[in-house]
ROSE-4610 file (N, C-alpha, C; in Angstrom, 1 decimal, always signed):
// ROSE-4610
residu = [M/M/M/I/I/I/A/A/A/W/W/W/R/R/R/S/S/S/L/L/L/Q/Q/Q/E/E/E/I/I/I/A/A/A/K/K/K/L/L/L/A/A/A/T/T/T/D/D/D/V/V/V/A/A/A/L/L/L/D/D/D/A/A/A/A/A/A/F/F/F/P/P/P/A/A/A/R/R/R/C/C/C/V/V/V/G/G/G/C/C/C/G/G/G/R/R/R/E/E/E/G/G/G/A/A/A/P/P/P/I/I/I/C/C/C/T/T/T/G/G/G/C/C/C/A/A/A/P/P/P/A/A/A/L/L/L/D/D/D/A/A/A/R/R/R/L/L/L/T/T/T/L/L/L/P/P/P/G/G/G/G/G/G/V/V/V/P/P/P/I/I/I/G/G/G/M/M/M/P/P/P/G/G/G/E/E/E/I/I/I/P/P/P/A/A/A/P/P/P/L/L/L/L/L/L/Q/Q/Q/L/L/L/E/E/E/W/W/W/C/C/C/A/A/A/P/P/P/F/F/F/R/R/R/G/G/G/V/V/V/V/V/V/R/R/R/D/D/D/A/A/A/L/L/L/H/H/H/T/T/T/I/I/I/K/K/K/Y/Y/Y/S/S/S/G/G/G/E/E/E/R/R/R/R/R/R/L/L/L/A/A/A/R/R/R/P/P/P/L/L/L/G/G/G/A/A/A/A/A/A/V/V/V/A/A/A/R/R/R/R/R/R/W/W/W/A/A/A/R/R/R/V/V/V/G/G/G/V/V/V/G/G/G/V/V/V/D/D/D/L/L/L/I/I/I/T/T/T/H/H/H/V/V/V/P/P/P/I/I/I/H/H/H/A/A/A/E/E/E/R/R/R/A/A/A/R/R/R/V/V/V/R/R/R/G/G/G/Y/Y/Y/D/D/D/Q/Q/Q/A/A/A/E/E/E/L/L/L/I/I/I/A/A/A/R/R/R/E/E/E/A/A/A/A/A/A/A/A/A/A/A/A/L/L/L/A/A/A/L/L/L/S/S/S/F/F/F/E/E/E/P/P/P/L/L/L/L/L/L/T/T/T/R/R/R/T/T/T/R/R/R/A/A/A/T/T/T/I/I/I/A/A/A/Q/Q/Q/F/F/F/D/D/D/L/L/L/D/D/D/R/R/R/A/A/A/D/D/D/R/R/R/A/A/A/T/T/T/N/N/N/V/V/V/A/A/A/G/G/G/A/A/A/F/F/F/A/A/A/L/L/L/R/R/R/P/P/P/S/S/S/I/I/I/T/T/T/P/P/P/P/P/P/A/A/A/G/G/G/Q/Q/Q/W/W/W/V/V/V/L/L/L/L/L/L/V/V/V/D/D/D/D/D/D/V/V/V/T/T/T/T/T/T/S/S/S/G/G/G/A/A/A/T/T/T/L/L/L/A/A/A/A/A/A/C/C/C/A/A/A/E/E/E/A/A/A/C/C/C/M/M/M/D/D/D/A/A/A/G/G/G/A/A/A/I/I/I/G/G/G/V/V/V/S/S/S/A/A/A/I/I/I/T/T/T/V/V/V/A/A/A/R/R/R/E/E/E/R/R/R]
num = [1/1/1/2/2/2/3/3/3/4/4/4/5/5/5/6/6/6/7/7/7/8/8/8/9/9/9/10/10/10/11/11/11/12/12/12/13/13/13/14/14/14/15/15/15/16/16/16/17/17/17/18/18/18/19/19/19/20/20/20/21/21/21/22/22/22/23/23/23/24/24/24/25/25/25/26/26/26/27/27/27/28/28/28/29/29/29/30/30/30/31/31/31/32/32/32/33/33/33/34/34/34/35/35/35/36/36/36/37/37/37/38/38/38/39/39/39/40/40/40/41/41/41/42/42/42/43/43/43/44/44/44/45/45/45/46/46/46/47/47/47/48/48/48/49/49/49/50/50/50/51/51/51/52/52/52/53/53/53/54/54/54/55/55/55/56/56/56/57/57/57/58/58/58/59/59/59/60/60/60/61/61/61/62/62/62/63/63/63/64/64/64/65/65/65/66/66/66/67/67/67/68/68/68/69/69/69/70/70/70/71/71/71/72/72/72/73/73/73/74/74/74/75/75/75/76/76/76/77/77/77/78/78/78/79/79/79/80/80/80/81/81/81/82/82/82/83/83/83/84/84/84/85/85/85/86/86/86/87/87/87/88/88/88/89/89/89/90/90/90/91/91/91/92/92/92/93/93/93/94/94/94/95/95/95/96/96/96/97/97/97/98/98/98/99/99/99/100/100/100/101/101/101/102/102/102/103/103/103/104/104/104/105/105/105/106/106/106/107/107/107/108/108/108/109/109/109/110/110/110/111/111/111/112/112/112/113/113/113/114/114/114/115/115/115/116/116/116/117/117/117/118/118/118/119/119/119/120/120/120/121/121/121/122/122/122/123/123/123/124/124/124/125/125/125/126/126/126/127/127/127/128/128/128/129/129/129/130/130/130/131/131/131/132/132/132/133/133/133/134/134/134/135/135/135/136/136/136/137/137/137/138/138/138/139/139/139/140/140/140/141/141/141/142/142/142/143/143/143/144/144/144/145/145/145/146/146/146/147/147/147/148/148/148/149/149/149/150/150/150/151/151/151/152/152/152/153/153/153/154/154/154/155/155/155/156/156/156/157/157/157/158/158/158/159/159/159/160/160/160/161/161/161/162/162/162/163/163/163/164/164/164/165/165/165/166/166/166/167/167/167/168/168/168/169/169/169/170/170/170/171/171/171/172/172/172/173/173/173/174/174/174/175/175/175/176/176/176/177/177/177/178/178/178/179/179/179/180/180/180/181/181/181/182/182/182/183/183/183/184/184/184/185/185/185/186/186/186/187/187/187/188/188/188/189/189/189/190/190/190/191/191/191/192/192/192/193/193/193/194/194/194/195/195/195/196/196/196/197/197/197/198/198/198/199/199/199/200/200/200/201/201/201/202/202/202/203/203/203/204/204/204/205/205/205/206/206/206/207/207/207/208/208/208/209/209/209/210/210/210/211/211/211/212/212/212/213/213/213/214/214/214/215/215/215/216/216/216/217/217/217/218/218/218/219/219/219/220/220/220/221/221/221/222/222/222/223/223/223/224/224/224/225/225/225/226/226/226/227/227/227/228/228/228/229/229/229/230/230/230]
x = [-59.5/-59.5/-58.2/-57.8/-56.6/-55.4/-55.3/-54.2/-54.1/-55.3/-55.3/-54.9/-55.3/-54.9/-53.4/-52.9/-51.5/-50.7/-51.2/-50.5/-50.5/-51.7/-51.8/-50.8/-50.7/-49.8/-48.3/-48.0/-46.6/-46.3/-47.3/-47.1/-47.0/-47.8/-47.7/-46.3/-45.8/-44.5/-43.4/-43.5/-42.5/-42.5/-43.7/-43.8/-43.3/-43.6/-43.1/-41.6/-41.0/-39.5/-38.9/-39.5/-38.9/-39.1/-40.2/-40.4/-39.5/-39.3/-38.3/-36.9/-36.5/-35.2/-35.0/-36.0/-35.9/-36.1/-37.1/-37.5/-37.6/-36.5/-36.6/-37.5/-38.3/-39.2/-38.5/-39.1/-38.6/-39.7/-39.3/-40.2/-41.0/-42.3/-43.1/-42.9/-42.3/-42.1/-40.8/-39.7/-38.4/-37.6/-38.1/-37.4/-36.3/-36.1/-35.1/-35.4/-34.4/-34.6/-34.7/-35.6/-35.6/-37.0/-37.9/-39.3/-40.2/-41.5/-42.4/-42.7/-42.6/-42.6/-41.5/-40.5/-39.4/-39.7/-38.9/-39.2/-39.2/-38.5/-38.6/-39.9/-40.5/-41.7/-43.0/-42.8/-44.0/-44.8/-44.2/-45.1/-46.2/-46.1/-47.2/-48.5/-48.4/-49.6/-50.3/-49.6/-50.2/-50.5/-50.8/-51.0/-52.1/-53.1/-54.2/-54.2/-53.1/-53.1/-53.4/-52.9/-53.1/-54.3/-55.0/-56.2/-57.4/-58.3/-59.5/-60.4/-61.3/-62.1/-62.9/-63.2/-63.9/-65.2/-66.1/-67.5/-67.9/-68.3/-68.8/-70.1/-70.2/-71.5/-72.7/-73.7/-74.9/-75.0/-73.9/-73.8/-74.0/-74.6/-74.8/-73.4/-73.3/-72.0/-72.0/-70.8/-70.7/-70.7/-71.2/-71.3/-72.6/-72.5/-73.7/-74.3/-75.6/-76.4/-76.2/-76.2/-76.3/-75.0/-73.9/-72.6/-72.7/-72.0/-72.0/-70.7/-69.6/-68.4/-67.6/-67.0/-66.2/-64.8/-63.8/-62.4/-61.5/-60.4/-59.3/-58.0/-56.9/-55.6/-54.9/-55.1/-54.3/-55.1/-54.7/-55.3/-54.7/-55.5/-55.1/-54.1/-52.9/-51.9/-50.5/-49.5/-48.1/-47.9/-47.1/-46.8/-48.0/-49.0/-50.2/-50.9/-51.1/-51.7/-50.8/-49.5/-48.6/-48.7/-48.8/-48.9/-50.2/-51.3/-52.6/-52.7/-52.1/-52.0/-51.1/-50.0/-49.1/-49.7/-50.4/-51.0/-52.1/-52.9/-54.0/-53.6/-52.6/-52.3/-51.0/-50.1/-48.8/-48.4/-49.4/-49.2/-48.4/-48.1/-47.2/-48.0/-48.3/-49.1/-48.5/-47.2/-46.5/-46.8/-47.4/-47.9/-49.1/-49.8/-50.9/-50.5/-49.3/-48.9/-48.8/-48.0/-47.9/-49.2/-50.0/-51.3/-52.3/-52.3/-53.2/-52.8/-51.5/-51.0/-51.4/-51.4/-51.8/-53.3/-54.1/-55.5/-55.7/-55.0/-55.1/-54.7/-53.7/-53.2/-54.3/-54.8/-55.9/-57.1/-57.5/-58.7/-58.5/-57.4/-57.1/-57.1/-56.8/-56.7/-58.1/-59.0/-60.3/-61.5/-61.4/-62.5/-63.3/-64.6/-65.6/-66.2/-66.2/-66.9/-66.2/-67.0/-66.6/-66.3/-66.9/-66.7/-65.9/-66.1/-65.4/-65.1/-64.1/-63.7/-64.0/-64.5/-64.7/-64.2/-64.3/-63.8/-64.8/-64.6/-65.4/-64.9/-65.7/-65.2/-65.2/-64.2/-64.2/-65.1/-65.4/-66.2/-65.3/-66.0/-65.3/-64.4/-64.9/-64.1/-62.9/-63.0/-61.8/-60.8/-61.3/-60.4/-59.7/-60.4/-59.9/-58.7/-58.9/-57.9/-56.7/-57.0/-55.9/-55.2/-56.0/-55.4/-55.6/-56.2/-56.4/-57.3/-57.8/-58.6/-57.8/-57.3/-56.4/-57.1/-58.4/-59.0/-59.1/-59.2/-59.2/-57.9/-56.8/-55.5/-55.2/-55.6/-55.4/-56.3/-57.5/-58.4/-57.9/-57.4/-56.8/-55.6/-54.8/-53.6/-54.1/-55.1/-55.6/-56.3/-57.0/-57.7/-56.6/-55.6/-54.5/-53.9/-53.6/-53.0/-53.8/-55.2/-56.1/-56.6/-56.1/-56.6/-58.1/-58.7/-60.1/-60.3/-61.5/-61.8/-62.0/-61.5/-61.8/-62.8/-63.8/-64.7/-65.0/-64.9/-65.2/-66.8/-67.5/-68.9/-69.6/-69.1/-69.9/-69.3/-70.3/-69.9/-70.5/-69.8/-70.4/-71.2/-72.5/-73.4/-73.4/-72.9/-72.8/-71.7/-71.2/-70.1/-70.6/-69.8/-70.2/-69.2/-69.6/-68.7/-67.8/-66.5/-65.6/-66.2/-66.2/-66.8/-66.2/-64.9/-64.2/-64.6/-65.3/-65.8/-67.1/-67.7/-69.1/-69.1/-70.1/-70.2/-70.9/-70.8/-71.3/-72.7/-73.6/-75.0/-75.3/-74.4/-74.6/-73.9/-73.1/-72.3/-73.2/-74.1/-75.0/-75.9/-76.4/-77.2/-76.4/-75.1/-74.2/-74.0/-73.9/-73.6/-74.8/-76.0/-77.2/-77.5/-77.6/-78.0/-76.9/-75.7/-74.6/-73.8/-74.2/-73.6/-74.6/-74.1/-75.0/-74.1/-74.8/-74.0/-73.6/-72.3/-71.8/-72.6/-73.0/-73.9/-73.5/-72.2/-71.7/-71.2/-71.5/-71.0/-72.1/-71.7/-72.7/-73.0/-74.3/-74.7/-74.1/-73.8/-73.2/-74.3/-75.2/-76.3/-75.9/-76.3/-75.9/-74.5/-73.8/-72.4/-72.2/-71.2/-70.8/-69.7/-69.9/-68.9/-68.1/-66.8/-66.0/-65.6/-66.0/-65.7/-64.3/-63.5/-62.2/-62.1/-61.6/-61.4/-60.2/-59.7/-58.5/-58.7/-59.7/-59.9/-61.4/-61.8/-63.2/-63.2/-64.4/-64.6/-65.8/-67.0/-68.2/-68.7/-68.2/-68.7/-69.9/-70.3/-71.4/-71.2/-70.0/-69.8/-69.8/-69.2/-69.2/-70.6/-71.4/-72.8/-73.6/-73.3/-74.0/-73.6/-72.4/-71.9/-72.5/-72.6/-73.2/-74.6/-75.4/-76.8/-76.9/-76.0/-76.0/-75.7/-74.8/-74.5/-75.7/-76.3/-77.4/-78.6/-78.8/-79.8/-79.6/-78.3/-77.9/-77.9/-78.3/-78.5/-77.5/-76.5/-75.5/-76.2/-75.7/-76.3/-75.7/-74.6/-74.0/-72.9/-72.6/-71.5/-70.7/-69.4/-68.5/-67.5/-66.7/-65.9/-64.6/-63.5/-62.2/-61.5/-60.8/-60.1/-58.7/-57.8/-56.4/-56.4/-57.2/-57.2/-58.6/-58.7/-59.9/-59.6/-60.3/-60.1/-61.2/-61.0/-62.1/-61.6]
y = [+28.9/+29.4/+30.2/+31.0/+31.8/+31.0/+29.9/+29.0/+28.3/+27.8/+27.2/+28.1/+29.3/+30.3/+30.5/+30.6/+30.8/+29.6/+28.4/+27.3/+27.3/+27.7/+27.9/+28.9/+30.0/+31.1/+30.6/+29.8/+29.3/+28.3/+27.5/+26.5/+27.2/+28.2/+29.0/+29.7/+30.3/+30.9/+29.9/+28.8/+27.7/+27.3/+27.1/+26.7/+27.8/+29.1/+30.2/+30.2/+30.1/+30.1/+29.0/+27.8/+26.6/+26.9/+27.4/+27.7/+28.7/+29.8/+30.8/+30.3/+29.4/+28.8/+27.9/+27.1/+26.1/+26.8/+27.7/+28.3/+29.8/+30.6/+32.0/+32.7/+33.6/+34.3/+35.2/+35.6/+36.5/+37.6/+38.8/+39.9/+39.8/+39.9/+39.8/+41.0/+42.1/+43.2/+43.2/+43.0/+43.1/+41.8/+40.7/+39.5/+39.3/+40.3/+40.3/+39.2/+38.4/+37.4/+38.0/+37.5/+37.9/+38.2/+38.7/+39.0/+38.9/+38.5/+38.4/+39.7/+40.8/+42.2/+43.0/+43.4/+44.1/+45.5/+46.1/+47.5/+48.5/+48.2/+49.1/+49.1/+47.9/+47.7/+47.9/+47.7/+47.7/+49.0/+50.2/+51.4/+51.4/+50.5/+50.4/+49.9/+49.2/+48.8/+49.9/+51.0/+52.2/+53.3/+53.0/+54.1/+55.1/+54.6/+55.5/+55.8/+55.5/+55.6/+57.0/+58.0/+59.3/+60.0/+59.3/+59.9/+59.9/+60.8/+60.7/+59.5/+59.1/+58.0/+58.1/+57.0/+57.0/+57.8/+57.3/+58.0/+58.0/+59.2/+59.2/+58.4/+57.8/+57.1/+58.0/+57.6/+58.3/+59.2/+59.3/+60.2/+59.3/+59.8/+59.0/+58.8/+57.7/+57.4/+56.0/+55.4/+54.2/+53.0/+53.2/+52.1/+51.3/+50.0/+49.2/+48.9/+49.0/+48.7/+47.2/+46.7/+47.6/+48.0/+48.0/+48.4/+49.9/+50.1/+51.5/+52.2/+51.4/+52.0/+51.0/+51.5/+50.6/+51.3/+50.6/+51.1/+50.1/+50.6/+49.8/+50.4/+49.7/+50.2/+50.8/+50.2/+50.6/+50.2/+50.8/+50.3/+48.9/+48.2/+46.8/+46.8/+47.1/+47.1/+47.0/+46.7/+46.6/+45.6/+46.1/+45.2/+44.6/+45.4/+45.0/+43.9/+44.0/+43.0/+41.7/+41.9/+40.7/+40.0/+40.7/+40.1/+39.3/+39.9/+39.2/+38.0/+38.0/+36.9/+35.8/+36.2/+35.2/+34.5/+35.2/+34.5/+33.6/+34.0/+33.2/+32.0/+32.1/+31.1/+30.4/+31.0/+30.4/+29.9/+29.9/+29.3/+30.1/+31.3/+32.1/+32.8/+31.9/+32.4/+33.5/+33.6/+34.6/+36.0/+36.1/+37.5/+38.0/+37.1/+37.5/+38.5/+38.4/+39.3/+40.7/+41.0/+42.4/+42.9/+42.0/+42.5/+42.8/+41.9/+42.2/+43.4/+43.6/+44.8/+46.1/+46.0/+47.2/+47.5/+46.4/+46.6/+47.3/+46.8/+47.3/+48.8/+49.2/+50.6/+51.5/+51.1/+51.9/+52.0/+50.9/+51.0/+51.8/+51.7/+52.5/+54.0/+54.3/+55.7/+56.3/+55.5/+56.1/+55.3/+54.1/+53.3/+53.9/+53.5/+53.9/+52.7/+52.7/+51.6/+50.3/+49.2/+47.8/+47.1/+46.0/+45.1/+43.9/+43.4/+42.1/+42.1/+41.3/+41.2/+39.8/+39.7/+38.4/+38.6/+37.5/+37.6/+37.1/+37.5/+37.0/+35.6/+34.5/+33.2/+32.7/+32.0/+31.3/+30.0/+29.4/+28.1/+27.0/+26.1/+25.1/+24.2/+23.9/+23.1/+23.8/+25.1/+25.9/+26.0/+26.1/+26.2/+24.8/+23.7/+22.4/+22.2/+22.7/+22.5/+23.4/+24.7/+25.6/+25.3/+24.8/+24.5/+25.6/+26.7/+27.8/+28.8/+29.7/+30.8/+32.1/+32.7/+33.8/+35.0/+35.2/+36.3/+36.1/+34.8/+34.5/+34.8/+34.4/+34.7/+36.2/+36.9/+38.4/+39.0/+38.5/+39.1/+38.8/+37.6/+37.2/+38.1/+38.4/+39.3/+40.7/+41.1/+42.5/+42.6/+41.6/+41.6/+41.6/+40.8/+40.8/+42.2/+42.8/+44.1/+45.2/+45.0/+46.0/+45.6/+44.5/+44.0/+43.8/+43.3/+43.0/+41.5/+41.0/+39.6/+39.3/+38.1/+37.5/+36.3/+36.3/+35.1/+34.8/+33.5/+33.1/+32.9/+34.0/+34.0/+33.3/+33.5/+33.1/+31.9/+31.3/+30.2/+30.6/+30.2/+30.4/+29.1/+29.3/+28.2/+27.6/+28.3/+27.8/+28.4/+27.7/+28.2/+29.3/+30.3/+31.4/+31.6/+32.2/+32.6/+33.7/+33.7/+34.8/+36.1/+37.1/+38.4/+39.1/+38.9/+39.7/+39.2/+38.0/+37.5/+38.1/+38.9/+39.4/+41.0/+41.5/+43.0/+43.4/+44.7/+45.2/+44.8/+44.8/+44.5/+43.1/+42.2/+40.8/+40.4/+41.2/+40.8/+40.6/+41.5/+41.4/+40.1/+39.8/+38.6/+37.4/+37.4/+36.2/+35.8/+36.8/+36.5/+36.6/+36.9/+37.1/+35.8/+35.8/+34.6/+33.5/+33.9/+32.9/+32.8/+33.6/+33.5/+33.3/+32.7/+32.4/+32.3/+32.5/+32.3/+30.9/+30.7/+29.3/+28.6/+27.4/+26.8/+26.7/+26.6/+26.4/+27.7/+28.8/+30.1/+30.9/+31.5/+32.4/+33.6/+33.9/+35.0/+36.3/+37.3/+38.6/+39.5/+39.1/+39.9/+41.1/+42.3/+43.6/+44.0/+43.4/+43.8/+44.4/+45.3/+45.9/+45.1/+44.6/+43.7/+44.4/+44.0/+44.5/+43.3/+43.4/+42.4/+42.7/+41.7/+41.8/+40.9/+41.4/+40.6/+41.1/+40.3/+40.7/+41.8/+41.7/+42.8/+42.9/+44.1/+44.3/+45.2/+45.1/+45.9/+46.8/+46.1/+46.9/+46.8/+45.9/+45.8/+44.8/+44.2/+43.3/+42.1/+41.5/+40.4/+40.8/+41.9/+42.5/+42.8/+43.3/+43.6/+42.4/+41.3/+40.0/+39.4/+39.6/+39.1/+40.0/+41.3/+42.2/+41.8/+41.5/+41.1/+39.8/+38.9/+37.7/+38.0/+38.9/+39.4/+40.1/+40.9/+41.7/+40.7/+39.7/+38.7/+38.0/+37.9/+37.1/+38.0/+39.3/+40.2/+41.3/+41.4/+42.5/+43.8/+44.8/+46.1/+47.0/+46.6/+47.3/+46.5/+46.8/+46.1/+47.1/+47.1/+47.9/+46.9/+47.4/+46.5/+47.2/+46.4/+46.9/+45.8/+46.1/+45.2/+45.7/+44.8/+45.2/+46.1/+45.8/+46.6/+46.7/+47.7/+47.9/+48.0/+47.2/+47.2/+47.9/+48.9/+49.7/+50.3]
z = [-27.8/-29.2/-29.4/-28.3/-28.5/-28.6/-27.8/-27.8/-29.1/-29.7/-31.0/-32.1/-32.0/-33.1/-33.0/-31.7/-31.6/-32.2/-31.9/-32.5/-34.0/-34.6/-36.0/-36.6/-35.9/-36.3/-36.2/-35.2/-35.1/-36.2/-36.5/-37.6/-38.9/-39.1/-40.4/-40.5/-39.4/-39.4/-39.7/-39.1/-39.4/-40.8/-41.4/-42.8/-43.7/-43.4/-44.2/-44.2/-43.0/-42.9/-43.7/-43.6/-44.4/-45.9/-46.3/-47.7/-48.2/-47.4/-47.8/-48.0/-47.1/-47.1/-48.3/-48.6/-49.7/-51.1/-51.1/-52.4/-52.2/-52.2/-52.0/-53.0/-52.6/-53.4/-54.4/-55.5/-56.4/-56.6/-56.7/-56.9/-58.2/-58.1/-59.3/-60.3/-59.7/-60.5/-61.3/-60.6/-61.2/-61.2/-60.5/-60.5/-59.5/-58.7/-57.7/-56.6/-56.2/-55.2/-53.8/-53.0/-51.6/-51.1/-51.8/-51.4/-52.6/-52.4/-53.5/-54.1/-53.4/-53.9/-53.2/-53.9/-53.3/-52.9/-52.1/-51.6/-52.8/-53.9/-55.0/-55.8/-55.8/-56.5/-55.7/-54.4/-53.4/-53.5/-53.7/-53.8/-54.8/-55.8/-56.7/-56.1/-54.9/-54.2/-53.5/-53.3/-52.6/-53.5/-54.8/-55.7/-55.3/-54.6/-54.2/-52.7/-52.0/-50.5/-50.0/-50.7/-50.2/-50.8/-51.7/-52.3/-51.3/-51.4/-50.5/-50.8/-49.9/-50.2/-51.5/-52.1/-53.4/-53.5/-52.7/-52.7/-51.2/-50.7/-49.3/-49.1/-48.0/-47.7/-47.8/-48.5/-48.6/-49.8/-50.6/-51.8/-53.0/-54.1/-55.3/-55.9/-56.6/-57.2/-57.9/-58.0/-58.7/-57.8/-56.6/-55.6/-55.8/-56.1/-56.3/-55.0/-54.9/-53.6/-53.4/-52.1/-50.9/-50.3/-51.0/-50.5/-50.0/-48.9/-48.4/-48.8/-49.0/-49.4/-50.3/-51.3/-52.2/-52.4/-52.0/-52.0/-52.7/-53.2/-53.8/-53.7/-53.7/-53.4/-54.6/-55.8/-57.0/-58.3/-59.4/-60.7/-61.0/-61.8/-62.2/-63.4/-63.1/-64.1/-63.5/-64.3/-63.9/-62.8/-61.8/-60.7/-60.0/-59.8/-59.1/-59.9/-61.2/-62.0/-62.0/-62.1/-62.0/-60.7/-59.6/-58.3/-58.2/-58.6/-58.5/-59.4/-60.6/-61.5/-60.8/-60.2/-59.6/-58.4/-57.6/-56.4/-56.8/-57.9/-58.4/-59.2/-60.0/-61.0/-60.9/-60.1/-59.9/-58.5/-57.7/-56.3/-55.4/-55.6/-54.8/-53.6/-52.6/-51.5/-50.7/-50.7/-49.9/-50.3/-51.5/-51.9/-51.1/-50.4/-49.6/-48.5/-48.0/-46.9/-47.4/-48.4/-48.9/-49.5/-50.1/-50.7/-49.6/-48.5/-47.4/-46.6/-46.5/-45.8/-46.6/-47.9/-48.7/-48.5/-48.5/-48.2/-46.8/-45.8/-44.5/-44.5/-45.2/-45.2/-45.8/-46.9/-47.6/-46.7/-46.1/-45.3/-44.0/-43.4/-42.3/-42.6/-43.8/-44.2/-44.5/-45.2/-45.7/-45.2/-44.6/-44.2/-43.1/-43.1/-42.1/-41.4/-40.1/-39.4/-39.6/-39.5/-39.7/-38.4/-38.2/-37.0/-37.3/-38.6/-38.9/-40.4/-40.8/-42.2/-42.7/-43.9/-44.6/-46.1/-46.9/-48.2/-49.2/-50.5/-51.6/-52.0/-51.7/-51.9/-53.4/-53.8/-55.0/-54.9/-56.0/-55.9/-55.2/-54.5/-53.8/-54.7/-55.9/-56.8/-57.3/-57.5/-57.9/-56.8/-55.5/-54.4/-54.2/-54.5/-54.4/-55.4/-56.6/-57.6/-57.3/-56.9/-56.7/-55.4/-54.4/-53.1/-52.1/-52.5/-51.5/-52.3/-51.5/-52.0/-51.8/-52.9/-52.7/-52.0/-52.2/-51.5/-50.0/-49.6/-48.2/-47.6/-48.3/-47.7/-47.6/-48.6/-48.5/-47.4/-47.3/-46.2/-44.8/-44.6/-43.3/-42.9/-43.9/-43.6/-43.3/-44.1/-43.8/-42.4/-42.1/-40.8/-39.6/-39.8/-38.8/-38.7/-39.8/-39.8/-39.2/-39.3/-38.8/-37.4/-36.9/-35.6/-35.5/-36.6/-36.7/-36.8/-36.4/-36.6/-38.0/-38.4/-39.8/-39.6/-40.4/-40.4/-41.9/-42.3/-43.6/-43.7/-43.8/-43.7/-44.9/-46.1/-47.3/-48.0/-48.8/-49.7/-51.0/-52.1/-53.4/-53.8/-54.0/-54.1/-55.5/-56.4/-57.8/-58.5/-59.5/-60.3/-61.2/-61.5/-62.3/-63.4/-64.5/-65.6/-65.1/-65.5/-65.1/-65.5/-64.6/-64.9/-66.0/-66.2/-67.3/-68.6/-68.7/-70.0/-70.4/-69.5/-69.7/-69.8/-70.4/-70.5/-69.2/-68.9/-67.6/-67.3/-68.3/-68.1/-67.7/-68.0/-67.7/-66.4/-65.8/-64.6/-63.4/-63.2/-62.0/-62.1/-63.3/-63.5/-63.3/-63.7/-63.6/-62.1/-61.2/-59.8/-58.9/-59.4/-58.6/-57.9/-56.6/-55.8/-55.8/-56.1/-56.2/-54.8/-53.8/-52.5/-51.4/-50.4/-49.2/-48.0/-46.8/-45.5/-45.4/-45.0/-44.8/-43.7/-43.9/-42.9/-41.5/-41.2/-39.9/-39.2/-39.9/-39.4/-38.7/-37.6/-36.9/-37.7/-37.9/-38.8/-38.2/-39.1/-38.6/-38.2/-37.4/-37.0/-36.2/-36.7/-36.0/-36.2/-37.1/-37.4/-38.7/-38.8/-40.1/-40.7/-41.9/-42.5/-43.6/-43.6/-44.7/-45.6/-46.8/-47.8/-48.5/-48.6/-49.3/-50.5/-51.6/-52.8/-53.5/-54.5/-55.1/-56.1/-57.0/-58.0/-58.3/-58.6/-59.0/-60.2/-60.9/-62.1/-61.9/-62.0/-61.8/-60.4/-59.6/-58.2/-58.1/-59.2/-59.1/-58.2/-58.2/-57.3/-55.9/-55.6/-54.2/-53.8/-54.6/-54.3/-54.0/-54.8/-54.5/-53.2/-52.8/-51.5/-50.4/-50.6/-49.7/-49.4/-50.4/-50.3/-49.4/-49.6/-48.7/-47.3/-47.0/-45.7/-45.0/-45.8/-45.3/-45.0/-45.8/-45.6/-44.3/-43.9/-42.7/-41.5/-41.6/-40.5/-40.3/-41.2/-41.1/-41.2/-40.4/-40.4/-41.6/-42.1/-43.2/-43.8/-45.1/-45.7/-46.6/-46.4/-47.2/-47.9/-48.9/-49.6/-50.0/-50.1/-50.5/-51.3/-52.4/-53.2/-53.4/-53.7/-54.0/-55.2/-56.3/-57.5/-58.1/-59.0/-59.7/-61.2/-62.0/-63.4/-64.1/-64.9/-65.5/-66.8]
């Protein structure tokens, strides 16, 4: 397994180098050539880095059950919004690295516990059309930066309406029962899982994923996203 992962990493690095040479990235913030987010625009990803954790575990707040902790790196605006739109809709996968690194920095600062990392999956048909799942790319980068295991635990069992098209009261209903453990994956029994996604609003999707993890035997589920829209 270690050797196979090493070969995968070498192949990915070679692909990245070739892609960078053929099609240099441009900063989503200022358009400067050289990196998908330049050093001048990158601080936007760490807007909340020095703030204390959102809500302590066990205290009442805006965390939807059964999540134990809900964190995010920055507000959904400006460079952050542009980066998330670009990785989702314009095929710029190279943004996964700075976005995942930002997630890792925030979690390292305020996160509690966690044995493994997983992501909030998009529907298989959407992943087929897009060619990838942006949340998975971000989660893998975050896991690598935090030296934690990544496992694609969940699958989306049915297509759902985009959450931003719904009011807060309908979001939980929209995603209820929409996630399940992937058939070929070992259940996370006795493990504390960290869910990673690109953006959250009410937390309903994260909560639905957390329920699926808990049903599979997880002892706890926390969540972190790149941004929060509210």
